[in-house]
N, C-alpha and C positions, 0 to 999 in steps of 0.2 A: 951670291948668297947674302953678303953684308953682315953687319954686326948685330942684327936684331934677334939675338937669342933669348932675351927676356923682355917682356913688355914694360913700357913705362906705366907707372901707377899714378893715377890722378888722385889728388887728396883734397879734402874740404877743410874748412876752418875747424870743424868739430873733430876731424880725424888727426889734425896736427899734434895735439898732446899725446894721443895714442902712439903715433909714429915716433915721437920723441922718447916715450917710455921704452918702446921696442928697440930703438936705436941705441939707447944707453944700456941695453942688455937687461932691462927690467923683467922680472918674472910676474906672471899673472896667476892668481889662484883659479881653480875651476869655476868658482862662483863668480869671480870678476869676468872671466871669459864668457860665461853664459849671459851675464848682464850686458856685456859689450855686444854680444851677438844679437840679443833681443833689441837693444837700443838702436843698433845700426839697421836692423831690419825695419823697425818701426819708423825710423827717419829716412829710410831708403838711401842710405849712404852707399857709395860704390864698393868699398872694400870690407872684407871680412878677413881678419888676420888672426891666426891661431898659432900659438907657440907649441911646437912639438918637442918635448924635452929631449935634448941630445941629437935631434934630427934637423932642426931648422924651424922654418915658419911655413904655414899653409896660408896662401893668399888667394882669395876667391873674389869674384865680383858677380854682378847680375848677368854679365855677358860672357864670362869665361869660367870654365870649370876650375876647381881648386888645383893649385900646383905647389909642389914643395920647393921652397927657396932656402938656400943657406943664408946665414946672417950676412955674409959678404954680398951675395946677389941682392938680397933685400935692401941692404944699405946703399948699394949702387943705384937701384931703382928709386929709393926714397930720396936720395940726394938730387937726382935728376928731376924728380917730381917736385921737390921742394923749391928748386930754382925756378921752374916753370910757374909754380903757384905764386912765389914771391914776385916774379915779373908781372904776372897778371894783376896782382894786388896793387902794385905801385903804378901800373898803367891805368888801372880802373879808377 
């Protein structure tokens, strides 16, 4: 089976501030969430992240259906993706 219970999330330079906000437990208003959703669709970014009050985060992409993540699961995925992204940036 292995340890692949949650997918690695790939992030872009534009998404990094959003992930930082979420990682710090930042709250988003409904208007901010709608604006983020529109901007990400317009720019074809991979991730759509929605905060579900008291339940965790919904993370969806163009290739995968939305899935509910707890803050811990999301944090683990983000940390892994951040290290991969930083590695690519320093090698590029």
